[in-house]
PLY file of the C-alpha trace (Angstrom):
ply
format ascii 1.0
element vertex 360
property float x
property float y
property float z
element edge 359
property int vertex1
property int vertex2
end_header
102.84 64.48 59.29
102.18 67.36 61.83
100.36 70.27 60.30
101.74 73.75 59.60
99.62 76.63 60.79
99.03 80.06 58.93
98.69 82.77 61.51
97.32 86.39 61.37
98.66 88.86 63.52
96.38 91.60 64.30
98.10 94.92 65.76
101.72 94.65 64.99
102.92 96.52 68.42
105.52 96.07 71.53
103.42 92.92 72.71
103.38 91.39 69.35
106.87 92.31 68.90
108.55 91.11 72.28
106.21 87.72 72.75
104.27 86.76 70.17
105.37 86.61 67.16
109.69 85.86 68.21
107.84 82.99 70.31
105.54 81.89 67.13
109.16 82.47 64.66
110.63 79.52 66.81
108.07 77.22 66.38
108.18 74.94 63.55
104.66 74.63 62.55
103.75 77.69 62.60
104.06 80.64 59.62
103.57 83.93 60.07
101.00 84.58 56.67
99.40 88.12 57.32
99.79 90.81 59.16
97.39 93.59 60.47
97.92 97.04 61.58
95.97 100.42 61.51
99.63 101.66 61.14
100.68 100.05 58.00
104.79 100.57 58.28
103.60 98.73 61.64
102.42 95.61 59.56
105.08 96.16 57.35
107.67 95.91 59.04
106.52 92.83 60.46
105.94 91.32 57.75
109.64 91.30 56.48
110.58 90.20 60.03
108.74 87.41 60.74
106.85 86.58 57.96
106.47 84.62 55.46
108.40 85.55 51.94
104.65 86.39 50.64
103.11 87.77 54.03
100.20 89.58 52.94
99.46 93.01 54.72
96.32 95.07 55.78
95.12 98.14 58.22
91.34 96.64 58.13
91.45 93.68 60.17
87.77 92.44 58.60
90.30 91.90 55.66
92.51 89.75 57.13
89.78 87.51 58.44
87.99 87.21 55.03
91.96 84.87 54.02
89.83 80.79 54.52
93.26 79.89 54.91
94.12 81.09 57.95
94.16 79.09 60.76
95.16 81.18 63.62
94.94 84.83 65.22
96.74 86.42 67.56
95.42 89.90 68.90
97.44 92.07 69.88
95.28 95.57 70.24
94.71 97.57 73.03
92.06 96.04 75.16
88.16 98.24 74.53
89.40 95.67 70.51
89.99 92.15 72.20
86.30 91.05 72.34
85.18 92.48 68.92
88.20 92.02 66.58
88.58 88.01 69.17
84.86 87.35 68.39
85.07 88.06 64.21
87.72 85.92 64.14
86.33 82.97 65.81
82.98 83.53 63.21
85.74 83.59 60.79
86.00 80.03 61.67
90.00 80.95 63.46
91.02 79.53 66.73
92.25 82.66 68.68
94.79 83.67 70.33
94.19 86.92 72.29
96.91 89.08 74.79
95.68 89.81 78.09
93.30 91.20 79.90
90.86 89.19 78.26
88.66 91.98 77.67
87.81 95.48 78.66
84.62 95.26 80.08
83.34 91.84 82.38
80.52 91.52 80.07
83.37 91.70 76.58
84.95 88.37 78.46
81.56 86.61 78.68
80.98 87.79 74.67
84.20 86.20 73.97
83.52 82.76 76.24
80.49 82.15 74.45
81.73 83.14 70.96
84.06 80.42 71.61
81.10 77.78 72.88
78.85 78.56 69.71
81.50 78.22 67.01
83.71 75.56 68.35
86.68 77.26 68.03
89.85 76.90 70.40
89.81 80.67 73.15
93.16 81.16 75.06
94.20 84.27 76.55
98.32 85.35 76.78
99.01 85.15 80.25
102.28 83.89 79.80
103.04 84.34 83.12
101.90 80.43 83.95
104.57 79.55 81.51
107.37 80.62 83.76
109.27 77.65 85.53
109.02 78.33 88.83
105.10 79.21 87.89
105.55 75.59 86.22
106.90 73.50 89.03
104.98 75.93 92.46
101.41 74.11 89.72
102.46 70.95 89.96
103.36 70.71 93.82
99.30 72.52 93.98
97.98 69.83 92.34
99.66 66.60 93.82
98.17 68.41 96.88
101.88 69.68 98.78
100.04 72.41 100.18
96.91 71.41 100.69
93.82 73.58 100.80
94.77 76.74 100.05
92.44 79.24 101.88
94.69 82.89 101.94
96.55 84.03 98.77
98.13 87.14 97.97
99.10 88.55 94.31
100.93 90.50 93.83
101.88 93.25 91.14
103.27 95.93 92.49
106.39 98.54 90.68
107.72 100.88 93.09
108.14 103.74 89.72
107.07 102.37 86.28
104.41 104.17 84.40
104.29 102.64 80.62
104.18 106.34 79.62
103.79 105.24 75.95
100.57 103.96 73.97
97.80 103.85 75.19
98.62 102.98 78.95
96.89 105.82 79.81
93.80 106.21 78.88
91.33 104.50 80.41
88.81 104.94 77.77
91.33 102.53 76.18
92.31 100.41 78.59
89.79 100.43 80.77
92.28 100.47 83.83
95.73 101.06 84.54
97.83 98.77 86.87
95.00 96.67 87.99
94.36 95.54 84.41
98.09 96.14 83.36
99.80 93.77 85.52
97.56 92.89 88.47
95.57 90.72 85.89
98.85 88.70 85.55
99.41 88.19 89.15
95.42 87.32 89.72
95.35 84.90 87.40
98.01 82.80 88.07
96.52 82.90 92.07
93.60 81.62 90.93
95.23 79.48 88.88
97.19 78.00 91.86
94.54 77.44 93.83
91.93 75.81 91.01
89.71 78.03 92.49
87.24 80.21 90.17
84.17 80.67 92.36
83.91 84.65 93.72
81.75 85.61 96.24
82.85 89.04 96.91
85.04 91.57 96.68
85.63 94.77 98.75
88.03 97.06 96.86
89.95 100.77 96.62
92.41 101.94 93.26
94.38 105.42 93.77
94.85 108.66 91.95
97.77 109.62 94.39
101.44 110.13 92.77
99.92 110.28 88.94
99.12 113.85 89.39
102.48 114.25 90.43
104.71 116.36 87.94
108.11 116.04 86.40
107.76 112.52 88.88
110.92 110.10 88.78
109.42 107.30 86.54
111.90 104.14 84.48
110.69 106.08 81.52
110.41 109.35 81.53
107.80 111.50 83.70
104.18 111.21 82.36
101.69 113.80 81.89
99.16 114.30 84.64
96.76 115.56 82.69
96.69 112.66 80.45
97.07 110.19 83.33
93.44 108.99 83.43
93.51 105.93 84.55
94.68 104.94 88.58
98.25 104.63 89.37
97.80 101.95 92.24
94.71 99.53 92.85
94.03 96.70 95.65
91.20 94.38 96.29
89.98 91.51 98.96
88.29 88.98 97.75
86.50 86.09 99.38
85.77 82.82 97.48
82.60 80.34 97.11
84.22 78.10 99.70
85.82 80.98 102.11
89.20 80.93 100.52
90.94 84.76 100.30
93.02 86.72 98.05
94.58 90.12 98.64
95.15 91.76 95.48
97.89 94.23 95.70
99.17 96.44 92.30
101.00 99.33 91.28
102.80 101.74 89.00
103.71 103.96 91.33
104.30 104.14 94.78
106.08 104.46 97.77
107.53 101.16 99.01
110.16 99.07 98.31
109.68 96.29 98.09
108.39 95.41 94.20
107.50 92.28 92.36
104.97 91.73 89.67
102.69 88.46 88.27
104.39 86.73 92.25
101.99 84.62 94.26
102.11 83.89 98.22
100.01 81.36 98.90
99.11 79.34 102.45
98.03 76.17 102.61
96.91 73.72 105.30
99.80 71.21 104.88
102.35 74.50 103.37
102.98 77.42 101.75
104.71 78.69 99.20
105.79 82.20 97.82
107.68 84.00 94.90
109.33 87.05 96.46
112.76 86.30 96.38
113.02 83.25 94.17
110.08 80.31 94.54
110.65 79.15 98.42
108.29 76.07 99.77
107.45 76.18 103.65
105.66 74.13 106.50
106.30 71.39 109.05
107.57 67.60 108.94
108.52 65.82 111.94
107.54 68.21 114.33
110.29 71.48 112.63
109.68 74.25 110.78
111.03 74.18 107.46
111.36 76.28 104.50
113.07 75.11 101.04
115.07 77.47 98.24
113.98 76.11 94.82
116.15 76.11 92.23
115.19 75.81 88.80
117.94 75.55 87.15
121.06 73.54 86.10
124.09 75.73 87.06
126.99 73.92 87.88
126.84 70.82 85.80
129.02 70.17 83.67
126.62 67.85 81.27
124.61 69.85 80.76
124.22 70.83 77.50
119.99 71.17 77.07
118.32 74.80 75.48
115.97 76.64 78.01
112.31 76.67 76.42
111.64 80.86 77.51
107.73 81.44 78.67
106.73 82.81 75.69
108.18 79.84 73.59
106.27 77.07 75.76
103.22 79.63 75.89
103.48 79.11 72.54
104.14 75.47 71.40
101.08 74.22 74.24
98.58 77.18 72.41
100.14 74.84 69.19
99.39 71.79 70.22
96.17 72.46 72.15
94.81 73.45 68.42
96.58 70.58 67.27
95.06 67.82 69.31
91.89 69.05 69.82
92.66 69.78 73.31
92.27 72.45 75.82
94.20 74.74 76.10
96.37 75.81 79.00
94.36 79.35 80.04
90.90 78.61 79.04
88.42 81.43 78.26
85.80 80.45 81.23
89.33 81.30 83.78
90.58 84.07 81.94
86.76 85.65 82.39
86.52 85.10 85.91
89.90 87.36 86.09
88.63 89.94 83.74
85.65 89.57 86.31
86.75 90.47 89.79
89.34 93.03 88.10
85.55 94.93 87.36
84.37 94.32 90.97
87.46 95.87 92.15
87.34 98.91 90.32
83.42 98.84 90.69
84.08 98.89 94.69
86.30 101.68 94.72
83.90 103.87 92.73
80.60 102.83 94.94
82.65 102.49 98.23
80.46 98.82 99.28
81.48 95.46 98.14
80.54 93.97 95.20
79.22 89.90 95.35
78.80 87.81 92.80
75.70 84.97 92.06
0 1
1 2
2 3
3 4
4 5
5 6
6 7
7 8
8 9
9 10
10 11
11 12
12 13
13 14
14 15
15 16
16 17
17 18
18 19
19 20
20 21
21 22
22 23
23 24
24 25
25 26
26 27
27 28
28 29
29 30
30 31
31 32
32 33
33 34
34 35
35 36
36 37
37 38
38 39
39 40
40 41
41 42
42 43
43 44
44 45
45 46
46 47
47 48
48 49
49 50
50 51
51 52
52 53
53 54
54 55
55 56
56 57
57 58
58 59
59 60
60 61
61 62
62 63
63 64
64 65
65 66
66 67
67 68
68 69
69 70
70 71
71 72
72 73
73 74
74 75
75 76
76 77
77 78
78 79
79 80
80 81
81 82
82 83
83 84
84 85
85 86
86 87
87 88
88 89
89 90
90 91
91 92
92 93
93 94
94 95
95 96
96 97
97 98
98 99
99 100
100 101
101 102
102 103
103 104
104 105
105 106
106 107
107 108
108 109
109 110
110 111
111 112
112 113
113 114
114 115
115 116
116 117
117 118
118 119
119 120
120 121
121 122
122 123
123 124
124 125
125 126
126 127
127 128
128 129
129 130
130 131
131 132
132 133
133 134
134 135
135 136
136 137
137 138
138 139
139 140
140 141
141 142
142 143
143 144
144 145
145 146
146 147
147 148
148 149
149 150
150 151
151 152
152 153
153 154
154 155
155 156
156 157
157 158
158 159
159 160
160 161
161 162
162 163
163 164
164 165
165 166
166 167
167 168
168 169
169 170
170 171
171 172
172 173
173 174
174 175
175 176
176 177
177 178
178 179
179 180
180 181
181 182
182 183
183 184
184 185
185 186
186 187
187 188
188 189
189 190
190 191
191 192
192 193
193 194
194 195
195 196
196 197
197 198
198 199
199 200
200 201
201 202
202 203
203 204
204 205
205 206
206 207
207 208
208 209
209 210
210 211
211 212
212 213
213 214
214 215
215 216
216 217
217 218
218 219
219 220
220 221
221 222
222 223
223 224
224 225
225 226
226 227
227 228
228 229
229 230
230 231
231 232
232 233
233 234
234 235
235 236
236 237
237 238
238 239
239 240
240 241
241 242
242 243
243 244
244 245
245 246
246 247
247 248
248 249
249 250
250 251
251 252
252 253
253 254
254 255
255 256
256 257
257 258
258 259
259 260
260 261
261 262
262 263
263 264
264 265
265 266
266 267
267 268
268 269
269 270
270 271
271 272
272 273
273 274
274 275
275 276
276 277
277 278
278 279
279 280
280 281
281 282
282 283
283 284
284 285
285 286
286 287
287 288
288 289
289 290
290 291
291 292
292 293
293 294
294 295
295 296
296 297
297 298
298 299
299 300
300 301
301 302
302 303
303 304
304 305
305 306
306 307
307 308
308 309
309 310
310 311
311 312
312 313
313 314
314 315
315 316
316 317
317 318
318 319
319 320
320 321
321 322
322 323
323 324
324 325
325 326
326 327
327 328
328 329
329 330
330 331
331 332
332 333
333 334
334 335
335 336
336 337
337 338
338 339
339 340
340 341
341 342
342 343
343 344
344 345
345 346
346 347
347 348
348 349
349 350
350 351
351 352
352 353
353 354
354 355
355 356
356 357
357 358
358 359
């Protein structure tokens, strides 16, 4: 008989309500028994909507972690608290799913990796874009060697005007950065995962504060206050890997560019290429002819098809619980997520110094 996991939620804001709690609610082997938020009303509302009848509510995560009956904790707080809360949860004998990015700093990310090893508890990071159907299909192609040696890639995270003006997104102290650490992190994670290459050699980057200084700017979520916009509005990086492979990373919340798209990748290999810019497209050469295939990943038009499509968030939650139950590596390992944080931090550092950052 499958184990039912008792789960605690720390941070009951947007990402918890938008992804974590609805996905866990859809898992038959998950019970949300504890909810914590610095705003007690938010935790109470989450408990009433998603929790068991006897779910407990906390305003201090340390009190939640004292409950020895909790098996798993989901950390859905601002970036600057990811490390401390995750490490405390691991040391409280709990498995941890931490929302992306892994941490505000690379040093904190490394602390989290060390804590998971020391406690022998599972730790994963919420990079849900790996669980999209196009990502899953492309990953299988890459694993099967269909693209050959992937030596050049682009990680795309471009919004024309979609600055998140709520919460602490514009607060560098809380978040550690803007679009690069918020959405660029997804695109970079996806690209590194497809390439199965986690050995960076050097990073050169630039971060800009250009459109952020405009008053009454057009924006999907209303204009922002330039004085409170302390993070970059766009950032770009070039990453070279130990084997010579090169990745260009582009990220923005606000930029004058029409070709937009986030959590997408373009891959160029010796045997073929792929991109997610306009659906999933595979290109290459067969029988001395160039080809390009658009991959259809749904069953539209099939009269007898009555299957339910599993959302990326639901698949992420299901495979995470499977990893805990079967004592196997999660899809997103802490070591992989740590490399993402190290590269992002190197882009910020390079932008500040004007020099390339080299990895040992």
